[in-house]
Every structure is written in structure tokens, then in C-alpha cells.
N, C-alpha and C positions, 0 to 999 in steps of 0.2 A: 235764696229767692225762689219762690214758687214758680213752677213751670206750667204754662197754659198754652194749649193749641187753640187758636181762634177758629171759630166756625167758618166753614167754607161752603157756600151754597151752590157752587158750580158742580154739576153732575159729572161723574166719571173722571175726576181729577186723580191722577196717580200720585201717591206720596213720593217725595224726593228721598234721596239717600239720607239726607239729614233727618227727615221725619222718622225713617226706619231706625237710624242709629239712636235717636232720642227715645223712641218707644222701647227699644231693646234695653237701653240703660235704665229706664224707669221700671221695667219689669224685673230686671236684675236687682235693682235697689230694693224693691218690695220683697223679693225672695230672700235677700240678704238679711232683712229685718227679722224674718222668722227663723232662719237656720244658721246665719253667719256664713253661708256658702252660696255659690251661684252655679254649681255644677248641674249636669243634667239629671243625675239621680235625685238630687235635692228638689229640683224643679218638678219631676214626675211625682215624687212622694207628696209634696205639698199641693200640687194641682189636684191630685186624686183625693186627698184626705183633709185638706185645709180649706174650709169654705170661704174664709176671708181672702186668702191669696187667690183662690179661683175666681172670685168676683173681681178683684183688682186687675187680674190678668186681662179679663174681657173689658173692663173699664178702660184700661190703657189703650187697647186696640181700637175701641170705639171712639177714642179721643183723637185718633189720627185723621187728618183731613182726607177727603176724597173717597176712593173706592173701598179702602180698608174699613172705613167707618160703616159703609153700607153692608159690607160682608160680616163685620163683627157685631153689629147692633142687635140682630135677633138673639145671639147667644148672650150678649150683655143683658138684654131685657129679660131673658129667661132666668139668668143667674140672679138678677135683682128681685124678681118675683119669688124665686125659691128661697133666697137667703133673708129677705126683708131688709137688705142693705140698699138704701136709696142715696146714691151719689151720682149726679149727672156727669156725663162726659164733658160738659162745658165747664164744670167746676175746676178752678185752678188748684191743682194738687201737686205738691213737690215730690222729691225723691223719697223713697223709703216709707211708704204708708203702711202702717200696721193696724189691722182690725182684730181686736182681741175677741176670741171665742166665736168668731164668725158672725158678729152682729146679733140682732138687728139694730139699725140706727138710721137716722135721717139727717142729711146735710143739704142745706139750701144751695141751689146752684150758684148763687152769688158769693158764697163763702170762699175764702182763700186759705189754703193750708200750706205751711212751709215744709221743710225737709224733716224726715224722721219724726213724724207725728203718730202718736198712739191714740186710737179711738176705741172706746169700750162699748159693750152692749147697752142699748137703750139711750144712747146719746142723741140729743137733738140740737142741731145748730141751725137756727131759723131767724127769720126777719119778716115783719109785716110792712115796714117802712124803710125803703132803701136797702143797701147791701147788708149781707149777714157778716158774721165775725171774720176777722183776720187773725189767723193762728200763726205764731212764729215757728222757729225751728226747735226740734227736740222737746216738744210739748207733749205731756201726758194728760189725757182727759179721762177721768174715771167713769164707772158705770152710772147710768141714770142722771147724767148731767144735761142741763139745758143752758145753752148760750144764746142770749136774746139780743137781737138787733146787731148793730155794727160795733161790737166790743173788740178791743185789741188785746190779744194774749201774747205777752212777750216771750222771747226765746228762753228755753229751759224751764218754763213754768210747769207746775203740777196743779191740776184741778181735781180736788177730792170727790169721791163718790157722792151722788145726790145733790151736787151743787147747782144753784141757779145763778148764773153769771149775768149781771146787768151792767157792770162797770168794768173798765179796763183793768187787767191784771199785769203788773210790771214783770219784766224779765227776772228770772231766777227765783220767783216767789212760789210758795205753796199756799194755795187758797182753797177754802171750802166753806160750805154753809148755804143757807137760804135766807137772805141773799149772800153770795160768796164774799168773804173777806180774807185779806192776806193774814196768814197765820205765822209764817216765818220765811227766812231765806236760806234755810239749811239744805244741803245736799241737792242743789238744783239739777234737774234732769235725771234724777237717780233711777227712774223706772224705764228709761229709754236705753234698751239693750241692742246690741248689734247695729250700731249706727252706721248708715251709709256714709263713707268718708267724704269730707268736704271737698277734697281735691278731685274726686270723681265728678261731683256736680259742677265744679269749675271747668273741668275739661269738656263736659257736655255743653 
């Protein structure tokens, strides 16, 4: 299930220990997707040299209610401008987000992303009427994909490069094309490496 911190309009609210624990787990889960590790050396290396992880680090901090959001938001905004990755701190994003090649990409703030989702460059998840897409767990979305309106992408689905998705894609399916159609159900979730374990999300 995707994790979302709800917006808190009250000024100078200090995050609770639960908020701190949650954001640490989210950052660790993102790091694990890139390296399969969560130690400090891996963190420093990926923060310095991996644009996708560096963006998600500040995205996670900017999602925490209260004063941390105010402190983190300027760095989040700078990373967004520098990378071309547009994901709002209000967007519901689960554990283990992986942004391939550091973007750029655009995700509507009403979208919902599950655990262990892979986003590729030039992906757009948008909506003009109502909420944007709901993405399940262990989903791979290839480069130059467009997901339009409130489509549902099932767990372990793979969306091929250049797809335009206007209809729901069932779990375990591989789909591609303009407009996207299901091609097969072979090797579901095959491109999702270094998955953040389900038991860690349950504990959090």
C-alpha cells in the first residue's frame, strides 16, 4: 500500500518520532533499490552521483509534516528544477521508488504509486479530469510513456517504452503500444531489481 503524508497547514509543527521513522525507512528503501544496500557509504555515493536518488531524498524530507517540510522545501525545489523531475511532496509514493537515469519526468500530484515502482525518463502520468493513475507494486514503466487519466496499473505489470496508456492494465501483464495493449503475462515484474522487502513495509 502506498504511503502518503497528509498536508498539515499549521505552522511550526514538529514531526513526531513516527514521522521521522517513516521518512528514514522511505529513504532507505529508495537507496536499496539503486544499490541493494543501505549503509552510509552507499548513501554518500548515490547522493553525490545519482540524480534520481538525490531528488527522492529531498522529496521524502519535503513530505514530512511541519517544520521539516519548510526546511527541506527549498532544496527540493532546487533539485526539481535542476533534474526536471516533477513529483509533488503531496503525491502518494510508496517504498522503494526508482527513477531511471535521473529523469526528467512529470507525475501529477493526484497519482498514487505503490512500492518498488520504476519510473523511466520522459514518463508523464497526468490527468485533466479527476485523479491521475493508480500504480500497483513492483511496476516498471518504460521511457517515453504517457499514462492518461485514472487508469489502474496492476501489481507486477510492465509498461513498454513509448506506450500511451488509456485503459487499465491487469496485474502481471506486459503491455505496450499506442494505445497500450496487453502482450503477454510472462515474467511479471522482471525489471524490478533490489526490491524493498514486503516485511519492511509491514513493520513501518
